[in-house]
SEKOL-815781 format. One record per residue: residue number from 1; x, y, z of N, C-alpha, C, O in turn. Coordinates in pm, 1 decimal, always signed. Each point is the difference from the previous one (the first is absolute). Layout:
BEGIN
+------+----------+----------+----------+----------+----------+----------+----------+----------+----------+----------+----------+----------+
: keti :      npx :      npy :      npz :     capx :     capy :     capz :      cpx :      cpy :      cpz :      opx :      opy :      opz :
+------+----------+----------+----------+----------+----------+----------+----------+----------+----------+----------+----------+----------+
:  NUM :        X :        Y :        Z :        X :        Y :        Z :        X :        Y :        Z :        X :        Y :        Z :
...
+------+----------+----------+----------+----------+----------+----------+----------+----------+----------+----------+----------+----------+
This chain:
BEGIN
+------+----------+----------+----------+----------+----------+----------+----------+----------+----------+----------+----------+----------+
: keti :      npx :      npy :      npz :     capx :     capy :     capz :      cpx :      cpy :      cpz :      opx :      opy :      opz :
+------+----------+----------+----------+----------+----------+----------+----------+----------+----------+----------+----------+----------+
:    1 : -11585.3 :  -8499.8 :    +30.3 :    +52.0 :    +76.6 :   +112.0 :    +68.5 :   +124.8 :    -55.6 :    +90.0 :    -10.6 :    -83.2 :
:    2 :   -133.1 :   +130.6 :   +129.5 :    +62.3 :   +120.3 :    -52.7 :   +130.5 :    +30.1 :    +74.7 :    +23.8 :    -50.7 :   +109.6 :
:    3 :    +59.1 :   +133.7 :   -171.4 :   +132.8 :    +27.3 :    +55.8 :     -8.2 :    +73.9 :   +132.5 :    +91.5 :    -11.7 :    +81.5 :
:    4 :   -200.1 :    +89.1 :    -56.6 :    -12.8 :    +75.5 :   +124.3 :    -13.1 :    -93.5 :   +119.3 :    +62.0 :    +23.6 :   +103.6 :
:    5 :   -141.2 :   -128.8 :   -116.2 :    -15.7 :    -96.0 :   +109.0 :   +129.4 :    -72.5 :    +30.3 :    +30.3 :    -27.5 :   +116.1 :
:    6 :    +46.5 :     -3.9 :   -219.9 :   +127.3 :    -68.8 :    +20.7 :    +97.7 :    +91.9 :    +72.8 :    +71.5 :    -43.1 :    +90.5 :
:    7 :    -69.1 :   +171.5 :   -131.2 :    +92.9 :    +94.0 :    +62.5 :    -36.3 :    +25.1 :   +145.8 :    +89.4 :    +10.2 :    +84.0 :
:    8 :   -218.3 :     -0.1 :    -51.6 :    -42.7 :    +25.9 :   +136.3 :     -0.4 :   -125.4 :    +85.2 :     -2.7 :     +9.5 :   +122.7 :
:    9 :     +5.3 :   -123.9 :   -182.9 :     -4.4 :   -124.9 :    +74.9 :   -139.2 :    -30.2 :    +53.5 :    -13.3 :    -73.5 :    +97.9 :
:   10 :    -92.4 :   +129.5 :   -160.8 :   -136.3 :    -21.0 :    +48.2 :    -40.7 :   -146.8 :     -1.8 :    -80.3 :    -42.9 :    +82.9 :
:   11 :   +133.8 :    -33.2 :   -174.9 :    -38.8 :   -140.9 :    -11.2 :    +84.9 :    -90.0 :    +88.7 :    -23.4 :   -120.7 :     +5.9 :
:   12 :   +121.3 :   +177.5 :    +62.9 :    +87.8 :    -82.2 :    +83.1 :    -64.6 :    -40.1 :   +131.7 :    +37.4 :   -101.6 :    +58.5 :
:   13 :   -133.9 :   +179.8 :    -10.9 :    -58.2 :    -23.4 :   +132.4 :   -149.6 :    -26.2 :    -11.3 :    -66.5 :    +57.1 :    -86.4 :
:   14 :    +12.9 :   -143.0 :   +173.1 :   -145.4 :    -21.7 :     +1.7 :    -71.5 :   +127.0 :    +47.8 :    +58.7 :    +80.5 :    +72.4 :
:   15 :   -182.1 :    -62.7 :   -111.6 :    -77.2 :   +119.3 :    +35.9 :     -9.5 :    +20.0 :   +150.8 :     -3.9 :   +113.9 :    +46.5 :
:   16 :     +0.1 :   -222.2 :    +30.5 :    -12.3 :    +10.6 :   +144.9 :   +124.4 :    +63.1 :    +63.3 :     -9.6 :    +63.1 :   +105.2 :
:   17 :   +126.0 :    -79.8 :   -168.6 :   +124.9 :    +52.3 :    +56.3 :    +35.0 :   +140.8 :    -48.9 :    +90.1 :    +63.5 :    +54.9 :
:   18 :   -159.7 :    -14.6 :   -156.7 :    +34.1 :   +131.2 :    -56.1 :     -8.6 :   +114.0 :   +101.8 :    +87.2 :    +86.9 :     -1.4 :
:   19 :   -189.2 :    -82.4 :    +91.1 :     -0.2 :   +107.2 :   +101.5 :   +121.2 :     -9.3 :    +94.6 :    +55.6 :   +101.8 :    +41.1 :
:   20 :    -16.2 :   -223.9 :     -8.0 :   +117.0 :    -18.0 :    +86.6 :   +127.0 :    +45.2 :    -71.1 :    +85.2 :    +64.7 :    +61.0 :
:   21 :    -71.6 :    -97.6 :   -187.2 :   +117.2 :    +41.4 :    -78.9 :     +3.3 :   +152.6 :    -11.3 :   +106.1 :    +61.2 :    +12.1 :
:   22 :   -223.0 :     +0.2 :    -35.5 :     -6.5 :   +146.4 :    -10.1 :    +41.3 :    +64.6 :   +131.9 :    +71.3 :   +100.4 :     +0.0 :
:   23 :   -115.2 :   -156.8 :   +111.9 :    +37.7 :    +53.8 :   +131.2 :   +149.0 :    -17.6 :    +24.6 :    +65.2 :    +90.5 :    +52.2 :
:   24 :    -10.8 :   -205.3 :    -89.0 :   +142.9 :    -25.4 :    +20.5 :    +85.5 :    +93.2 :    -85.3 :   +110.4 :    +36.7 :    +40.1 :
:   25 :   -160.1 :     +1.5 :   -156.7 :    +75.6 :    +90.5 :    -86.8 :     +5.4 :   +143.2 :    +53.5 :    +77.2 :    +81.9 :    -50.0 :
:   26 :   -158.8 :    -51.2 :   +151.4 :     +1.6 :   +135.3 :    +57.2 :    +94.0 :    +13.1 :   +119.1 :    +19.2 :   +110.4 :    +51.0 :
:   27 :    +39.2 :   -219.6 :     -6.0 :    +90.4 :     +3.8 :   +115.5 :   +129.9 :    +69.1 :    -39.4 :    +62.3 :    -32.7 :   -101.0 :
:   28 :    -24.1 :   +127.7 :   +182.3 :   +122.8 :    +74.6 :    -25.2 :   +119.6 :    -86.8 :    +38.6 :     +2.7 :    -58.3 :   +108.4 :
:   29 :    +95.2 :    +50.2 :   -196.9 :   +115.7 :    -82.6 :    +30.0 :   +117.0 :    +82.0 :    +53.8 :   +105.4 :    -54.9 :    +32.1 :
:   30 :   -124.4 :   +186.6 :    -22.4 :   +105.5 :    +84.7 :    +53.4 :    -63.4 :   +110.8 :    +84.4 :   -110.6 :    +45.3 :    -29.6 :
:   31 :   +179.5 :     -2.8 :   +132.5 :    -50.5 :   +108.3 :    +84.0 :    +56.1 :   +135.4 :    -42.9 :    -24.4 :   +101.1 :    +65.9 :
:   32 :    +98.9 :    -98.8 :   -175.5 :    +65.3 :   +123.8 :    -43.9 :   -101.2 :   +110.7 :    -27.4 :    +22.3 :   +114.8 :    +38.4 :
:   33 :   -133.0 :   -147.6 :   -104.1 :    -99.0 :   +102.9 :    -31.1 :    -64.1 :    +55.7 :   +127.4 :    -23.5 :   +120.3 :    +11.7 :
:   34 :     -3.9 :   -209.1 :    +82.5 :    -58.0 :    +42.1 :   +127.2 :    +98.8 :    +88.5 :    +76.8 :    -38.9 :   +102.9 :    +55.1 :
:   35 :   +165.6 :   -142.5 :    -51.5 :   +103.3 :    +79.0 :    +67.9 :    +17.6 :   +135.3 :    -67.0 :    +22.1 :   +100.6 :    +67.4 :
:   36 :    -31.7 :    -97.6 :   -199.1 :     +9.7 :   +125.9 :    -73.8 :   -117.0 :    +92.3 :    +37.6 :    +18.3 :   +120.6 :    +16.7 :
:   37 :   -137.7 :   -178.0 :     -3.8 :   -117.8 :    +78.5 :    +36.9 :    +15.4 :    +58.1 :   +140.8 :    -34.3 :   +116.0 :    +22.7 :
:   38 :    +85.1 :   -194.8 :    +71.7 :    +21.4 :    +50.7 :   +135.8 :   +107.1 :   +108.3 :     +1.9 :    -10.7 :    +96.3 :    +76.0 :
:   39 :   +112.4 :   -111.0 :   -157.6 :   +103.7 :   +103.4 :    -10.1 :    -59.5 :   +129.4 :    -53.7 :    +28.9 :   +107.9 :    +51.8 :
:   40 :   -112.1 :   -117.9 :   -155.8 :    -68.9 :   +117.5 :    -52.7 :    -87.9 :    +64.1 :   +106.2 :     -3.4 :   +122.3 :    +13.7 :
:   41 :    -67.8 :   -205.9 :    +61.3 :    -87.9 :    +51.6 :   +103.8 :    +79.9 :    +76.8 :   +106.0 :    -43.0 :   +106.0 :    +45.3 :
:   42 :   +157.8 :   -159.0 :     -6.5 :    +83.7 :    +69.2 :    +98.7 :    +53.2 :   +132.4 :    -53.4 :    +20.3 :    +93.7 :    +77.1 :
:   43 :     +2.3 :    -84.6 :   -207.0 :    +43.9 :   +126.4 :    -59.6 :   -113.3 :   +101.0 :     -8.0 :    +22.2 :   +120.1 :    +15.3 :
:   44 :   -142.8 :   -168.3 :    -39.0 :   -114.9 :    +88.6 :    -16.7 :    -57.7 :    +43.3 :   +134.1 :    -29.3 :   +117.8 :    +20.0 :
:   45 :    +13.0 :   -211.7 :    +71.3 :    -62.0 :    +28.7 :   +128.8 :   +110.0 :    +14.1 :   +105.4 :    +50.2 :    -99.0 :    +53.1 :
:   46 :    -14.9 :   +221.1 :    -24.8 :   +104.0 :    +25.3 :    +99.3 :    -60.3 :    +80.9 :   +114.1 :   -117.7 :    +35.8 :     -4.8 :
:   47 :   +197.1 :     -6.9 :   +106.8 :    -50.3 :    +79.3 :   +111.9 :    -34.7 :   +141.2 :    -45.2 :    -87.9 :    +63.9 :    +57.8 :
:   48 :   +156.3 :    -15.1 :   -160.6 :    -28.5 :   +133.4 :    -51.3 :   -135.4 :     +2.1 :    -70.8 :    -73.4 :    +98.4 :     +8.2 :
:   49 :    +41.1 :   -206.4 :    -76.9 :   -124.8 :     -7.0 :    -76.5 :   -103.9 :    -87.2 :    +69.4 :    -80.3 :    -64.3 :    -67.6 :
:   50 :    +79.5 :    +60.3 :   +196.1 :    -89.1 :    -90.5 :    +71.3 :   -145.8 :    +45.0 :     -0.4 :    -87.5 :    -77.1 :    +39.2 :
:   51 :    +59.8 :   +198.0 :    -81.9 :   -137.1 :    +50.3 :     +0.9 :    -71.7 :    -18.4 :   -133.3 :   -111.1 :    +50.3 :    -16.9 :
:   52 :   +171.8 :   -120.9 :    -77.6 :    -64.7 :    -24.6 :   -128.9 :   -120.5 :    -90.0 :    +18.2 :     -2.7 :    -86.1 :    +88.0 :
:   53 :    -96.4 :   +107.2 :   -171.9 :   -116.4 :    -87.8 :     +0.4 :    +38.7 :   -136.0 :    -57.1 :    +91.9 :    -10.6 :    -81.1 :
:   54 :   -162.3 :    -92.0 :   +123.9 :    +25.9 :   -135.1 :    -48.4 :    -17.2 :     -8.1 :   -151.2 :    +74.9 :    -70.8 :    -67.3 :
:   55 :   -174.1 :   +143.4 :    +13.2 :    -22.4 :     -0.9 :   -144.9 :   +121.2 :    +58.6 :    -72.8 :    +39.9 :    -51.6 :   -104.4 :
:   56 :    +18.4 :   +157.7 :   +157.6 :   +118.2 :    +60.5 :    -60.7 :   +117.9 :    -95.1 :     +6.1 :    +72.0 :    -16.9 :    -98.4 :
:   57 :    -51.8 :    -45.8 :   +214.3 :   +108.8 :    -97.1 :    +15.4 :    -17.2 :   -115.1 :    -97.5 :    +96.2 :    -43.9 :    -63.1 :
:   58 :   -218.8 :     -4.6 :    +50.9 :    -28.4 :   -110.9 :    -91.1 :    +27.9 :    +39.2 :   -144.8 :    +57.2 :    -78.0 :    -76.1 :
:   59 :    -97.6 :   +198.6 :    +38.8 :    +24.1 :    +46.5 :   -136.6 :   +148.8 :    +13.4 :    -28.9 :    +46.6 :    -38.0 :   -107.4 :
:   60 :    +27.7 :    +91.8 :   +202.8 :   +144.6 :    +13.7 :    -18.9 :    +68.5 :   -136.5 :     -7.6 :    +93.7 :    -18.5 :    -77.6 :
:   61 :   -140.3 :    -76.3 :   +158.1 :    +54.6 :   -136.1 :     -6.3 :    -26.8 :    -62.5 :   -137.0 :    +87.8 :    -64.0 :    -57.7 :
:   62 :   -209.1 :    +82.8 :     +6.2 :    -35.8 :    -55.8 :   -130.3 :    +87.0 :    +60.0 :   -109.2 :    +53.8 :    -72.5 :    -83.7 :
:   63 :    -39.4 :   +205.3 :    +84.2 :    +82.1 :    +66.2 :   -100.9 :   +144.4 :    -47.3 :     +9.7 :    +65.1 :    -24.5 :   -101.6 :
:   64 :    -16.2 :    +12.0 :   +222.9 :   +137.9 :    -43.3 :    +19.8 :    +22.1 :   -143.6 :    -48.5 :   +106.6 :    -33.2 :    -51.7 :
:   65 :   -207.2 :    -50.1 :    +68.6 :    +13.7 :   -141.6 :    -36.0 :    -18.6 :    -26.5 :   -148.8 :    +76.5 :    -76.2 :    -59.1 :
:   66 :   -177.5 :   +138.4 :     -2.3 :    -32.2 :    -33.7 :   -138.4 :     +4.3 :   +118.0 :    -94.6 :    -29.7 :    -14.3 :   -118.6 :
:   67 :    +66.4 :   +130.7 :   +169.7 :     +2.8 :   +118.7 :    -84.2 :   +117.9 :     -0.6 :    -95.7 :    +90.5 :    -82.8 :    +11.3 :
:   68 :    -92.5 :   +176.5 :   -106.0 :   +110.5 :     +7.4 :    -96.0 :   +127.0 :    +49.8 :    +68.7 :     -7.5 :    +64.2 :   +104.7 :
:   69 :   +122.4 :    -93.0 :   -161.9 :   +123.9 :    +53.7 :    +57.9 :     -0.6 :   +152.2 :    -11.0 :    -65.0 :    +56.6 :    -87.9 :
:   70 :   +136.6 :     +7.8 :   +176.3 :     +2.3 :   +145.6 :     +3.3 :    +45.4 :    +59.2 :   -133.0 :    -46.1 :   +107.2 :    -39.3 :
:   71 :   +135.8 :   -176.3 :    -29.7 :    +48.8 :    +50.1 :   -128.7 :   -110.1 :     +3.3 :   -106.6 :    +11.2 :    +74.6 :    -97.3 :
:   72 :   -116.8 :   -154.0 :   +114.1 :   -109.4 :     -4.1 :    -96.6 :   -116.2 :    +90.9 :    +39.9 :    -98.8 :     +9.9 :    -72.8 :
:   73 :   +110.1 :    +56.3 :   +187.8 :   -107.7 :    +85.4 :    +50.4 :    +21.2 :   +143.3 :    -44.9 :   +105.6 :    +58.3 :    +24.4 :
:   74 :   -206.1 :     -1.1 :    -90.3 :     +7.0 :   +138.2 :    -45.5 :    -81.2 :    +86.2 :    +95.8 :   -122.5 :     +6.1 :    -10.1 :
:   75 :   +189.9 :    +59.8 :   +102.0 :    -67.5 :    +78.2 :   +103.8 :    -52.1 :   +133.4 :    -50.7 :    -84.1 :    +61.4 :    +65.7 :
:   76 :   +131.1 :    -15.3 :   -179.4 :    -36.4 :   +133.0 :    -48.9 :   -151.7 :    +16.2 :    -13.7 :    -54.5 :   +103.9 :    +37.1 :
:   77 :    -12.9 :   -204.5 :    -89.6 :   -145.2 :     +6.0 :    -15.4 :    -66.6 :    +22.5 :   +135.4 :    -88.5 :    +84.8 :    +11.6 :
:   78 :   +129.8 :   -159.5 :    +90.7 :    -61.5 :     +8.2 :   +132.1 :    +33.3 :   +132.1 :    +69.5 :    -83.3 :    +53.3 :    +73.2 :
:   79 :   +201.5 :     -0.4 :    -94.5 :    +37.5 :   +129.7 :    +56.4 :    -88.4 :   +109.0 :    -59.9 :    -48.6 :    +87.4 :    +71.8 :
:   80 :    +28.1 :    -92.5 :   -201.8 :    -86.1 :    +99.3 :    -65.6 :   -142.7 :     -7.9 :    +53.3 :    -62.7 :   +103.2 :    +23.6 :
:   81 :    +11.1 :   -223.4 :     -4.6 :   -135.0 :    -16.4 :    +54.6 :     -8.1 :    +56.1 :   +141.5 :    -98.5 :    +64.8 :    +35.4 :
:   82 :   +200.4 :    -89.1 :    +44.8 :     +7.1 :    +50.1 :   +137.9 :     -6.5 :   +153.0 :     +0.5 :    -76.6 :    +59.0 :    +76.2 :
:   83 :   +156.8 :     +4.5 :   -160.9 :     +5.3 :   +146.1 :     -4.1 :   -127.7 :    +60.3 :    -58.5 :    -41.1 :   +108.7 :    +40.7 :
:   84 :    -22.5 :   -178.8 :   -136.7 :   -125.8 :    +48.7 :    -57.4 :   -110.2 :     +7.0 :   +104.7 :    -91.8 :    +81.1 :    -11.8 :
:   85 :   +100.2 :   -164.8 :   +113.4 :   -100.6 :     -1.2 :   +106.7 :    +24.1 :   +111.9 :   +101.3 :    -72.8 :    +11.4 :    +98.6 :
:   86 :   +175.4 :    +71.5 :   -122.9 :    +26.9 :   +112.3 :    +89.4 :    +86.0 :    -35.5 :   +119.4 :    +10.2 :    +77.5 :    +95.1 :
:   87 :    +50.0 :   -191.4 :    -99.3 :    +86.0 :    -40.2 :   +111.4 :   +135.7 :    +67.5 :    -13.5 :    +38.2 :    +43.2 :   -108.7 :
:   88 :    +34.0 :    -34.5 :   +219.6 :   +127.7 :    +69.9 :     +0.7 :   +113.9 :    -87.9 :    -49.4 :     -4.4 :   -122.4 :    +11.9 :
:   89 :   +105.1 :   +186.0 :    -66.7 :   +120.8 :    -71.1 :    -41.0 :   +106.7 :    +18.2 :   +107.4 :    -19.4 :    +77.2 :    +93.9 :
:   90 :   +129.3 :   -145.8 :   -106.3 :   +103.4 :     -1.3 :   +103.4 :    +65.9 :   +136.0 :    +20.3 :    +52.0 :    +26.7 :   +108.4 :
:   91 :    -52.6 :    +59.2 :   -208.6 :    +63.5 :   +131.6 :    +11.3 :    -97.7 :   +108.8 :    +42.9 :    +32.5 :   +118.3 :    -10.7 :
:   92 :   -149.7 :   -154.2 :    +58.4 :   -103.0 :    +96.9 :    +35.8 :    +50.2 :    +91.2 :   +111.1 :    +46.3 :    -48.1 :   +103.4 :
:   93 :    -55.0 :   +180.0 :   -123.7 :    +57.8 :    +97.3 :    +93.4 :   -106.1 :    +90.0 :    +64.2 :    +34.7 :   +105.7 :    +52.5 :
:   94 :   -159.8 :   -143.4 :    -55.1 :   -105.5 :    +86.6 :    +52.2 :    +16.1 :    +26.2 :   +148.8 :    -21.4 :   +112.1 :    +46.2 :
:   95 :    +58.2 :   -212.8 :    +27.5 :    +18.9 :    +15.5 :   +144.1 :   +148.3 :    +16.5 :    +28.3 :    +82.9 :    -71.4 :    -56.4 :
:   96 :    -50.3 :   +163.1 :   +141.7 :   +140.6 :    +20.2 :    +35.2 :    +47.1 :   -115.6 :    +86.4 :    -76.7 :    -55.3 :    +78.8 :
:   97 :   +199.7 :    +20.5 :    -93.6 :    +58.7 :   -104.7 :    +82.8 :     +6.7 :    +49.9 :   +143.5 :     +3.4 :   +121.2 :    +21.4 :
:   98 :     -1.4 :   -209.8 :    +77.8 :     +2.5 :    +43.9 :   +140.0 :   +112.6 :    +99.1 :    +30.4 :    -21.2 :    +94.5 :    +76.1 :
:   99 :   +137.3 :   -113.4 :   -132.2 :   +111.0 :    +91.7 :    +23.3 :    -28.6 :   +137.8 :    -57.5 :    +36.7 :   +101.3 :    +59.6 :
:  100 :   -101.8 :    -97.0 :   -174.9 :    -35.1 :   +127.6 :    -62.8 :   -104.4 :    +73.6 :    +82.3 :     +8.0 :   +122.1 :    +13.5 :
:  101 :   -104.9 :   -192.5 :    +41.3 :   -104.0 :    +64.1 :    +78.9 :    +58.9 :    +64.7 :   +124.7 :    -39.5 :   +110.4 :    +37.5 :
:  102 :   +132.8 :   -178.0 :    +26.2 :    +60.7 :    +55.1 :   +121.2 :    +75.6 :   +128.8 :    -29.6 :     -5.0 :    +94.6 :    +78.7 :
:  103 :    +75.2 :    -90.5 :   -192.4 :    +76.3 :   +120.4 :    -31.0 :    -93.1 :   +116.7 :    -30.1 :    +30.5 :   +113.2 :    +37.5 :
:  104 :   -142.8 :   -137.3 :   -103.7 :    -96.3 :   +105.9 :    -27.8 :    -62.5 :    +47.1 :   +130.8 :    -15.6 :   +119.9 :    +22.9 :
:  105 :    -20.1 :   -216.0 :    +62.9 :    -60.7 :    +34.0 :   +128.0 :    +97.6 :    +78.4 :    +86.5 :    -38.3 :    +97.9 :    +64.1 :
:  106 :   +163.9 :   -140.2 :    -62.0 :    +96.6 :    +68.9 :    +85.5 :    +23.5 :   +142.4 :    -47.4 :    +18.1 :    +89.1 :    +83.0 :
:  107 :    -17.7 :    -64.7 :   -212.2 :    +18.3 :   +136.0 :    -51.1 :   -119.0 :    +88.3 :    +35.8 :    +17.9 :   +115.9 :    +37.4 :
:  108 :   -136.9 :   -168.6 :    -48.2 :   -118.4 :    +80.7 :    +28.6 :    -20.0 :    +22.3 :   +150.0 :    -66.0 :    +96.1 :    +39.5 :
:  109 :   +121.0 :   -182.1 :    +43.2 :    -17.4 :    +13.3 :   +144.9 :   +119.8 :    +62.9 :    +68.7 :     +1.5 :    +11.8 :   +122.5 :
:  110 :    +97.1 :    +28.0 :   -197.8 :   +121.6 :    +55.0 :    +57.9 :    -26.8 :   +122.9 :    +87.9 :    +60.3 :    +14.4 :   +106.3 :
:  111 :   -148.0 :    +71.3 :   -149.4 :    -30.0 :   +120.9 :    +78.5 :    -67.8 :    -35.8 :   +132.2 :    +25.5 :    +62.5 :   +102.9 :
:  112 :   -111.1 :   -162.9 :   -107.0 :    -67.7 :    -43.2 :   +124.0 :   +101.9 :    -59.2 :    +95.6 :     -7.7 :    +24.1 :   +120.4 :
:  113 :   +102.6 :   -100.7 :   -171.0 :    +99.6 :    -64.3 :    +85.2 :    +88.2 :   +103.3 :    +70.2 :    +48.5 :    -24.0 :   +110.6 :
:  114 :    -28.3 :   +137.1 :   -174.2 :    +85.3 :   +103.8 :    +60.5 :    -63.2 :    +55.7 :   +127.8 :    +69.9 :    +47.4 :    +89.6 :
:  115 :   -203.6 :    -53.8 :    -82.6 :    -69.4 :    +49.8 :   +120.0 :    +35.2 :    -87.0 :   +119.4 :    +15.6 :    +50.9 :   +111.0 :
:  116 :     -3.1 :   -178.8 :   -131.6 :    +29.1 :    -91.1 :   +109.9 :   +144.2 :    +10.8 :    +34.4 :    +47.2 :    -68.5 :    +90.7 :
+------+----------+----------+----------+----------+----------+----------+----------+----------+----------+----------+----------+----------+
C-alpha cells in the first residue's frame, strides 16, 4: 500500500461508495462564501450600472471573487495598452466642458442679443 492511498483514504471505502463520498465532500458547510458573492454582486450591479451586459457583470463577479487583491494588481501595463489603442485618458481636454461652451457661445452671440 503506497503512502498516497493511505493519506487520501482510498482504501477506507468500498468502490461502490466512492461516488457518494465524492459527492458528500462537495457539500458546502458554510454559507459565508455564497453571502460574500451576493454582497459582491450588490456592489457591482447597482441601479447606476443596470445597463451592463450579463457577460460584463459575470466577468466582474469572477474577478471580484477569485482575482488578485488590488495591492497585487499592476494597472500601469493595462493603462498603457488602453492609451496605445488611441483611447482617451481622464485629463482629455479636446471637448470643452458644458460650462465653457456656454461662455464661448454667449460671447459670440452678445451682439445678436442686443438686438432683442
